[in-house]
C-alpha positions as a LaTeX table, in Angstrom:
\begin{tabular}{lrrr}
\hline
Residue & $x$ (\AA) & $y$ (\AA) & $z$ (\AA) \\
\hline
Unk1 & 13.27 & 40.68 & 15.18 \\
Unk2 & 10.36 & 38.25 & 15.35 \\
Unk3 & 11.12 & 34.62 & 14.68 \\
Unk4 & 8.73 & 32.39 & 12.82 \\
Unk5 & 6.93 & 29.99 & 15.11 \\
Unk6 & 6.68 & 26.64 & 13.39 \\
Unk7 & 4.81 & 23.80 & 15.11 \\
Unk8 & 6.45 & 20.52 & 15.85 \\
Unk9 & 4.56 & 17.79 & 13.98 \\
Unk10 & 4.66 & 14.40 & 15.68 \\
Unk11 & 3.48 & 11.39 & 13.71 \\
Unk12 & 2.14 & 8.34 & 15.48 \\
Unk13 & 4.59 & 5.47 & 15.19 \\
Unk14 & 2.02 & 3.48 & 13.19 \\
Unk15 & $-0.41$ & 5.23 & 10.85 \\
Unk16 & $-1.84$ & 5.04 & 7.36 \\
Unk17 & $-2.10$ & 2.09 & 5.00 \\
Unk18 & $-2.24$ & $-1.36$ & 6.51 \\
Unk19 & $-0.58$ & $-4.24$ & 4.67 \\
Unk20 & $-3.76$ & $-5.44$ & 3.00 \\
Unk21 & $-4.82$ & $-2.01$ & 1.73 \\
Unk22 & $-1.34$ & $-1.17$ & 0.44 \\
Unk23 & $-1.26$ & $-4.49$ & $-1.43$ \\
Unk24 & $-4.66$ & $-3.80$ & $-3.01$ \\
Unk25 & $-3.72$ & $-0.27$ & $-4.07$ \\
Unk26 & $-0.44$ & $-1.44$ & $-5.58$ \\
Unk27 & $-2.30$ & $-4.18$ & $-7.48$ \\
Unk28 & $-4.75$ & $-1.66$ & $-8.93$ \\
Unk29 & $-1.96$ & 0.78 & $-9.88$ \\
Unk30 & $-0.05$ & $-1.99$ & $-11.61$ \\
Unk31 & $-3.13$ & $-3.17$ & $-13.51$ \\
Unk32 & $-3.88$ & 0.36 & $-14.68$ \\
Unk33 & $-0.30$ & 0.79 & $-15.90$ \\
Unk34 & 0.00 & $-2.55$ & $-17.68$ \\
Unk35 & $-3.44$ & $-3.04$ & $-19.26$ \\
Unk36 & $-3.42$ & $-0.90$ & $-22.40$ \\
Unk37 & $-5.94$ & $-2.97$ & $-24.36$ \\
Unk38 & $-8.93$ & $-2.74$ & $-22.03$ \\
Unk39 & $-10.36$ & $-1.15$ & $-18.92$ \\
Unk40 & $-9.53$ & $-1.80$ & $-15.26$ \\
Unk41 & $-12.36$ & $-2.33$ & $-12.77$ \\
Unk42 & $-12.53$ & $-2.81$ & $-9.04$ \\
Unk43 & $-15.36$ & $-4.81$ & $-7.47$ \\
Unk44 & $-16.92$ & $-2.04$ & $-5.45$ \\
Unk45 & $-14.82$ & 0.82 & $-4.00$ \\
Unk46 & $-11.33$ & $-0.56$ & $-3.42$ \\
Unk47 & $-11.01$ & 1.15 & $-0.03$ \\
Unk48 & $-12.99$ & 3.59 & 2.14 \\
Unk49 & $-11.04$ & 6.72 & 1.23 \\
Unk50 & $-12.24$ & 9.25 & $-1.36$ \\
Unk51 & $-8.79$ & 10.67 & $-2.04$ \\
Unk52 & $-7.37$ & 7.24 & $-2.80$ \\
Unk53 & $-10.34$ & 6.45 & $-5.04$ \\
Unk54 & $-9.86$ & 9.75 & $-6.88$ \\
Unk55 & $-6.22$ & 8.83 & $-7.45$ \\
Unk56 & $-7.26$ & 5.50 & $-8.99$ \\
Unk57 & $-9.94$ & 7.18 & $-11.10$ \\
Unk58 & $-7.32$ & 9.56 & $-12.53$ \\
Unk59 & $-5.48$ & 6.46 & $-13.76$ \\
Unk60 & $-8.61$ & 5.14 & $-15.45$ \\
Unk61 & $-9.67$ & 2.64 & $-12.79$ \\
Unk62 & $-13.45$ & 2.31 & $-12.66$ \\
Unk63 & $-15.75$ & 0.89 & $-10.00$ \\
Unk64 & $-18.16$ & $-1.97$ & $-10.65$ \\
Unk65 & $-21.29$ & $-2.48$ & $-8.63$ \\
Unk66 & $-20.93$ & $-5.58$ & $-6.48$ \\
Unk67 & $-23.85$ & $-7.29$ & $-8.21$ \\
Unk68 & $-23.62$ & $-6.02$ & $-11.81$ \\
Unk69 & $-20.81$ & $-7.43$ & $-13.94$ \\
Unk70 & $-22.39$ & $-6.87$ & $-17.36$ \\
Unk71 & $-19.98$ & $-4.03$ & $-18.20$ \\
Unk72 & $-16.91$ & $-6.27$ & $-17.99$ \\
Unk73 & $-15.34$ & $-6.80$ & $-21.42$ \\
Unk74 & $-13.06$ & $-9.54$ & $-22.64$ \\
Unk75 & $-10.01$ & $-7.24$ & $-22.62$ \\
Unk76 & $-10.71$ & $-5.87$ & $-19.14$ \\
Unk77 & $-8.91$ & $-6.55$ & $-15.87$ \\
Unk78 & $-10.87$ & $-6.87$ & $-12.63$ \\
Unk79 & $-9.34$ & $-6.17$ & $-9.22$ \\
Unk80 & $-10.81$ & $-7.94$ & $-6.20$ \\
Unk81 & $-10.54$ & $-5.64$ & $-3.22$ \\
Unk82 & $-8.96$ & $-6.50$ & 0.12 \\
Unk83 & $-12.34$ & $-7.58$ & 1.58 \\
Unk84 & $-12.46$ & $-10.55$ & $-0.81$ \\
Unk85 & $-15.47$ & $-12.08$ & $-2.58$ \\
Unk86 & $-17.41$ & $-15.33$ & $-2.70$ \\
Unk87 & $-16.14$ & $-18.19$ & $-4.92$ \\
Unk88 & $-19.17$ & $-17.68$ & $-7.17$ \\
Unk89 & $-18.38$ & $-14.01$ & $-7.76$ \\
Unk90 & $-14.72$ & $-14.75$ & $-8.46$ \\
Unk91 & $-15.69$ & $-17.42$ & $-10.99$ \\
Unk92 & $-18.14$ & $-15.05$ & $-12.69$ \\
Unk93 & $-15.69$ & $-12.16$ & $-13.16$ \\
Unk94 & $-12.91$ & $-14.56$ & $-14.19$ \\
Unk95 & $-15.11$ & $-15.91$ & $-16.98$ \\
Unk96 & $-15.95$ & $-12.41$ & $-18.24$ \\
Unk97 & $-12.53$ & $-10.71$ & $-18.10$ \\
Unk98 & $-9.03$ & $-11.02$ & $-19.50$ \\
Unk99 & $-7.53$ & $-11.29$ & $-16.03$ \\
Unk100 & $-8.39$ & $-11.01$ & $-12.35$ \\
Unk101 & $-6.08$ & $-9.41$ & $-9.81$ \\
Unk102 & $-6.97$ & $-10.98$ & $-6.49$ \\
Unk103 & $-6.02$ & $-8.34$ & $-3.93$ \\
Unk104 & $-7.84$ & $-10.07$ & $-1.09$ \\
Unk105 & $-5.96$ & $-9.37$ & 2.14 \\
Unk106 & $-3.86$ & $-12.42$ & 3.08 \\
Unk107 & $-5.50$ & $-12.44$ & 6.51 \\
Unk108 & $-8.93$ & $-12.61$ & 4.90 \\
Unk109 & $-7.71$ & $-15.29$ & 2.50 \\
Unk110 & $-6.65$ & $-17.37$ & 5.49 \\
Unk111 & $-10.12$ & $-17.04$ & 7.00 \\
Unk112 & $-11.70$ & $-18.05$ & 3.70 \\
Unk113 & $-9.51$ & $-21.14$ & 3.46 \\
Unk114 & $-10.06$ & $-22.02$ & 7.11 \\
Unk115 & $-13.86$ & $-21.95$ & 6.94 \\
Unk116 & $-13.83$ & $-23.94$ & 3.70 \\
Unk117 & $-11.65$ & $-26.61$ & 5.30 \\
Unk118 & $-13.85$ & $-26.87$ & 8.40 \\
Unk119 & $-17.12$ & $-26.79$ & 6.45 \\
Unk120 & $-15.83$ & $-29.63$ & 4.26 \\
Unk121 & $-15.30$ & $-31.64$ & 7.45 \\
Unk122 & $-18.91$ & $-31.14$ & 8.51 \\
Unk123 & $-18.39$ & $-28.28$ & 10.99 \\
Unk124 & $-20.97$ & $-25.58$ & 11.53 \\
Unk125 & $-19.15$ & $-22.34$ & 10.76 \\
Unk126 & $-20.01$ & $-19.32$ & 12.90 \\
Unk127 & $-18.76$ & $-15.95$ & 11.67 \\
Unk128 & $-18.82$ & $-12.92$ & 13.96 \\
Unk129 & $-19.04$ & $-9.57$ & 12.20 \\
Unk130 & $-21.15$ & $-7.17$ & 10.17 \\
Unk131 & $-23.49$ & $-9.33$ & 8.10 \\
Unk132 & $-23.56$ & $-6.76$ & 5.29 \\
Unk133 & $-19.80$ & $-6.26$ & 5.09 \\
Unk134 & $-18.01$ & $-7.56$ & 1.99 \\
Unk135 & $-15.44$ & $-9.47$ & 4.02 \\
Unk136 & $-18.08$ & $-11.40$ & 5.95 \\
Unk137 & $-20.08$ & $-12.09$ & 2.78 \\
Unk138 & $-16.99$ & $-13.50$ & 1.07 \\
Unk139 & $-15.98$ & $-15.71$ & 4.00 \\
Unk140 & $-19.53$ & $-17.01$ & 4.38 \\
Unk141 & $-19.63$ & $-17.80$ & 0.67 \\
Unk142 & $-16.48$ & $-19.91$ & 1.01 \\
Unk143 & $-18.02$ & $-21.85$ & 3.91 \\
Unk144 & $-21.29$ & $-22.43$ & 2.07 \\
Unk145 & $-19.55$ & $-23.57$ & $-1.11$ \\
Unk146 & $-17.55$ & $-26.20$ & 0.80 \\
Unk147 & $-20.28$ & $-27.36$ & 3.22 \\
Unk148 & $-20.95$ & $-31.07$ & 3.49 \\
Unk149 & $-23.46$ & $-33.11$ & 5.47 \\
Unk150 & $-25.23$ & $-31.10$ & 8.14 \\
Unk151 & $-22.68$ & $-28.28$ & 8.25 \\
Unk152 & $-23.94$ & $-24.78$ & 7.60 \\
Unk153 & $-22.96$ & $-21.16$ & 8.17 \\
Unk154 & $-24.26$ & $-18.90$ & 10.96 \\
Unk155 & $-23.65$ & $-15.14$ & 11.05 \\
Unk156 & $-23.69$ & $-13.25$ & 14.35 \\
Unk157 & $-23.20$ & $-9.51$ & 14.33 \\
Unk158 & $-23.01$ & $-8.93$ & 18.07 \\
Unk159 & $-23.66$ & $-10.39$ & 21.52 \\
Unk160 & $-27.43$ & $-10.20$ & 21.08 \\
Unk161 & $-27.26$ & $-12.17$ & 17.84 \\
Unk162 & $-25.24$ & $-14.83$ & 19.64 \\
Unk163 & $-27.81$ & $-14.97$ & 22.43 \\
Unk164 & $-30.61$ & $-15.32$ & 19.85 \\
Unk165 & $-28.78$ & $-18.20$ & 18.17 \\
Unk166 & $-28.29$ & $-19.95$ & 21.52 \\
Unk167 & $-32.00$ & $-19.48$ & 22.32 \\
Unk168 & $-32.94$ & $-21.07$ & 18.99 \\
Unk169 & $-30.80$ & $-24.11$ & 19.85 \\
Unk170 & $-32.26$ & $-24.41$ & 23.33 \\
Unk171 & $-35.81$ & $-24.13$ & 21.98 \\
Unk172 & $-35.18$ & $-26.75$ & 19.30 \\
Unk173 & $-35.50$ & $-24.34$ & 16.37 \\
Unk174 & $-31.84$ & $-24.82$ & 15.47 \\
Unk175 & $-29.92$ & $-28.10$ & 15.76 \\
Unk176 & $-27.13$ & $-28.32$ & 18.31 \\
Unk177 & $-24.01$ & $-28.66$ & 16.15 \\
Unk178 & $-21.90$ & $-31.75$ & 16.76 \\
Unk179 & $-18.88$ & $-29.76$ & 15.66 \\
Unk180 & $-18.60$ & $-25.98$ & 15.41 \\
Unk181 & $-15.94$ & $-23.36$ & 14.81 \\
Unk182 & $-15.94$ & $-19.60$ & 15.33 \\
Unk183 & $-13.93$ & $-16.85$ & 13.69 \\
Unk184 & $-14.50$ & $-13.17$ & 13.09 \\
Unk185 & $-14.30$ & $-10.25$ & 10.71 \\
Unk186 & $-10.77$ & $-8.86$ & 10.87 \\
Unk187 & $-11.98$ & $-5.41$ & 11.97 \\
Unk188 & $-14.44$ & $-6.39$ & 14.71 \\
Unk189 & $-13.78$ & $-4.82$ & 18.10 \\
Unk190 & $-12.03$ & $-7.01$ & 20.64 \\
Unk191 & $-14.71$ & $-6.42$ & 23.28 \\
Unk192 & $-17.51$ & $-7.43$ & 20.90 \\
Unk193 & $-15.76$ & $-10.62$ & 19.87 \\
Unk194 & $-14.99$ & $-11.54$ & 23.48 \\
Unk195 & $-18.67$ & $-11.03$ & 24.36 \\
Unk196 & $-19.79$ & $-13.29$ & 21.51 \\
Unk197 & $-17.36$ & $-16.02$ & 22.54 \\
Unk198 & $-18.57$ & $-15.81$ & 26.14 \\
Unk199 & $-22.16$ & $-16.48$ & 25.02 \\
Unk200 & $-21.39$ & $-19.36$ & 22.63 \\
Unk201 & $-18.66$ & $-21.30$ & 24.44 \\
Unk202 & $-20.78$ & $-22.72$ & 27.33 \\
Unk203 & $-23.47$ & $-23.95$ & 24.92 \\
Unk204 & $-21.42$ & $-25.42$ & 22.08 \\
Unk205 & $-19.26$ & $-28.29$ & 23.31 \\
Unk206 & $-15.82$ & $-28.35$ & 21.76 \\
Unk207 & $-16.28$ & $-25.02$ & 19.96 \\
Unk208 & $-13.04$ & $-24.24$ & 18.13 \\
Unk209 & $-12.33$ & $-20.51$ & 18.35 \\
Unk210 & $-9.92$ & $-18.62$ & 16.10 \\
Unk211 & $-8.68$ & $-15.11$ & 16.77 \\
Unk212 & $-8.75$ & $-13.51$ & 13.32 \\
Unk213 & $-8.79$ & $-9.86$ & 14.42 \\
Unk214 & $-6.24$ & $-7.90$ & 12.38 \\
Unk215 & $-3.61$ & $-6.23$ & 14.57 \\
Unk216 & $-3.59$ & $-3.14$ & 12.31 \\
Unk217 & $-6.45$ & $-1.51$ & 14.21 \\
Unk218 & $-4.92$ & $-2.18$ & 17.63 \\
Unk219 & $-1.48$ & $-1.02$ & 16.48 \\
Unk220 & $-2.88$ & 2.32 & 15.33 \\
Unk221 & $-4.87$ & 2.73 & 18.52 \\
Unk222 & $-1.81$ & 2.00 & 20.67 \\
Unk223 & 0.37 & 4.40 & 18.65 \\
Unk224 & $-2.26$ & 7.13 & 19.05 \\
Unk225 & $-2.35$ & 6.60 & 22.82 \\
Unk226 & 1.44 & 6.96 & 22.90 \\
Unk227 & 1.10 & 10.57 & 21.69 \\
Unk228 & $-0.43$ & 11.58 & 25.03 \\
Unk229 & 1.77 & 14.18 & 26.73 \\
Unk230 & 3.70 & 14.84 & 23.51 \\
Unk231 & 1.24 & 17.07 & 21.61 \\
Unk232 & $-1.32$ & 19.83 & 22.14 \\
Unk233 & $-3.82$ & 18.43 & 19.66 \\
Unk234 & $-4.26$ & 15.60 & 17.17 \\
Unk235 & $-5.47$ & 15.40 & 13.59 \\
Unk236 & $-6.92$ & 12.06 & 12.51 \\
Unk237 & $-6.55$ & 11.73 & 8.75 \\
Unk238 & $-8.86$ & 9.42 & 6.84 \\
Unk239 & $-12.18$ & 8.77 & 5.18 \\
Unk240 & $-15.23$ & 9.90 & 7.12 \\
Unk241 & $-16.93$ & 6.60 & 6.21 \\
Unk242 & $-14.03$ & 4.43 & 7.36 \\
Unk243 & $-14.91$ & 2.51 & 10.53 \\
Unk244 & $-11.32$ & 2.22 & 11.79 \\
Unk245 & $-10.75$ & 5.95 & 11.22 \\
Unk246 & $-13.88$ & 6.80 & 13.20 \\
Unk247 & $-12.64$ & 4.60 & 16.05 \\
Unk248 & $-9.35$ & 6.51 & 16.03 \\
Unk249 & $-11.26$ & 9.78 & 16.30 \\
Unk250 & $-13.31$ & 8.50 & 19.24 \\
Unk251 & $-10.11$ & 7.55 & 21.08 \\
Unk252 & $-8.42$ & 10.84 & 20.20 \\
Unk253 & $-11.35$ & 12.82 & 21.60 \\
Unk254 & $-10.91$ & 10.91 & 24.83 \\
Unk255 & $-7.14$ & 11.46 & 25.02 \\
Unk256 & $-6.75$ & 15.06 & 23.81 \\
Unk257 & $-8.47$ & 18.43 & 24.31 \\
Unk258 & $-8.23$ & 19.11 & 20.58 \\
Unk259 & $-8.94$ & 16.27 & 18.13 \\
Unk260 & $-10.39$ & 16.54 & 14.64 \\
Unk261 & $-10.99$ & 14.20 & 11.71 \\
Unk262 & $-9.97$ & 15.47 & 8.27 \\
Unk263 & $-9.89$ & 13.82 & 4.86 \\
Unk264 & $-7.43$ & 16.22 & 3.22 \\
Unk265 & $-5.07$ & 19.06 & 4.11 \\
Unk266 & $-7.70$ & 21.56 & 2.94 \\
Unk267 & $-9.78$ & 20.65 & 5.99 \\
Unk268 & $-7.17$ & 21.44 & 8.67 \\
Unk269 & $-8.95$ & 23.62 & 11.29 \\
Unk270 & $-7.38$ & 27.07 & 11.60 \\
Unk271 & $-6.62$ & 26.67 & 15.32 \\
Unk272 & $-4.18$ & 23.84 & 14.63 \\
Unk273 & $-1.81$ & 26.23 & 12.86 \\
Unk274 & $-1.34$ & 28.06 & 16.17 \\
Unk275 & $-0.48$ & 24.97 & 18.25 \\
Unk276 & 3.11 & 24.31 & 19.28 \\
Unk277 & 2.90 & 20.52 & 18.88 \\
Unk278 & 0.48 & 18.76 & 16.53 \\
Unk279 & 0.05 & 14.99 & 16.47 \\
Unk280 & $-0.89$ & 13.07 & 13.33 \\
Unk281 & $-2.61$ & 9.71 & 13.11 \\
Unk282 & $-4.34$ & 8.12 & 10.14 \\
Unk283 & $-6.70$ & 5.27 & 9.36 \\
Unk284 & $-5.61$ & 2.07 & 7.65 \\
Unk285 & $-6.94$ & 3.26 & 4.28 \\
Unk286 & $-5.24$ & 6.69 & 4.23 \\
Unk287 & $-2.65$ & 7.23 & 1.46 \\
Unk288 & 0.90 & 8.24 & 2.35 \\
Unk289 & 0.61 & 11.24 & 0.03 \\
Unk290 & $-2.30$ & 12.67 & 2.01 \\
Unk291 & $-0.45$ & 12.35 & 5.32 \\
Unk292 & 2.63 & 14.02 & 3.82 \\
Unk293 & 0.54 & 16.90 & 2.46 \\
Unk294 & $-1.14$ & 17.49 & 5.83 \\
Unk295 & 2.26 & 17.76 & 7.51 \\
Unk296 & 3.60 & 20.05 & 4.76 \\
Unk297 & 0.54 & 22.28 & 4.97 \\
Unk298 & 0.77 & 22.54 & 8.76 \\
Unk299 & 4.36 & 23.69 & 8.58 \\
Unk300 & 3.86 & 26.04 & 5.64 \\
Unk301 & 0.56 & 27.38 & 6.92 \\
Unk302 & 2.06 & 28.27 & 10.29 \\
Unk303 & 4.88 & 30.17 & 8.60 \\
Unk304 & 2.45 & 31.99 & 6.29 \\
Unk305 & 0.31 & 32.92 & 9.29 \\
Unk306 & 3.31 & 34.42 & 11.09 \\
Unk307 & 4.24 & 36.45 & 8.00 \\
Unk308 & 0.71 & 37.85 & 7.82 \\
Unk309 & 0.80 & 38.91 & 11.47 \\
Unk310 & 4.12 & 40.73 & 11.01 \\
Unk311 & 3.05 & 42.62 & 7.85 \\
\hline
\end{tabular}
């Protein structure tokens, strides 16, 4: 009698929602449940995961464009996503709505407060990260709002940007700051931030450097690496437009012969149902429900496949 071959599914020790994303999702869910008199909006997509956004949409949560708040009504609730916003944006939506749920990640909040404090003391604030990312825009806005005297805000996206800024100082096109501080976007890569520091530190005397990289990315990378030798292939679960999920996939392709990125259980490649041991990892914006469904489908799909072969 043939026995059903069911794969062993091994989850990475750390996967799925990070603290900041979970907090933002819970805030939006709560607002949708409690606000019966008006609509619930998020300032831009709450997270980079279509499934999670579809879940919110099914509860009536709508997405506002980052620069168009005219649809906000007096009975509406607005949720600020984990990336945070500038003080001006927060003031604007607060004035238009019934309530604001500030779901800014506590780590980002700390960066916002830190740059405001230093800018108020006359420091030049240097922020390393993607200049077009909402988190960087929000932090820069806090620095600019608090700036006094000659302090101002400088954005550097990479090592080359840092070298360009140094060249401007050396050529007299930018003033040499008397006091300067440096911090970074929480999701910047460690190597990129180290390279930026290495360029700026010799030129800016007394530069105060803060390590504001969120450990969530590193924790998920380390947990993925720990799956080596335990599985025959790995599925990375998450949004295809999520930067941290893409970095997980890049690492997985280096560690394992079989590694695929999927957004939902419907996308599981057929060959994974035939593996004996399947590893699961997931980006920091991947809902628990999606991870659970992928595991359920792997186990059920393998059993269904065996039944078909026997019939």
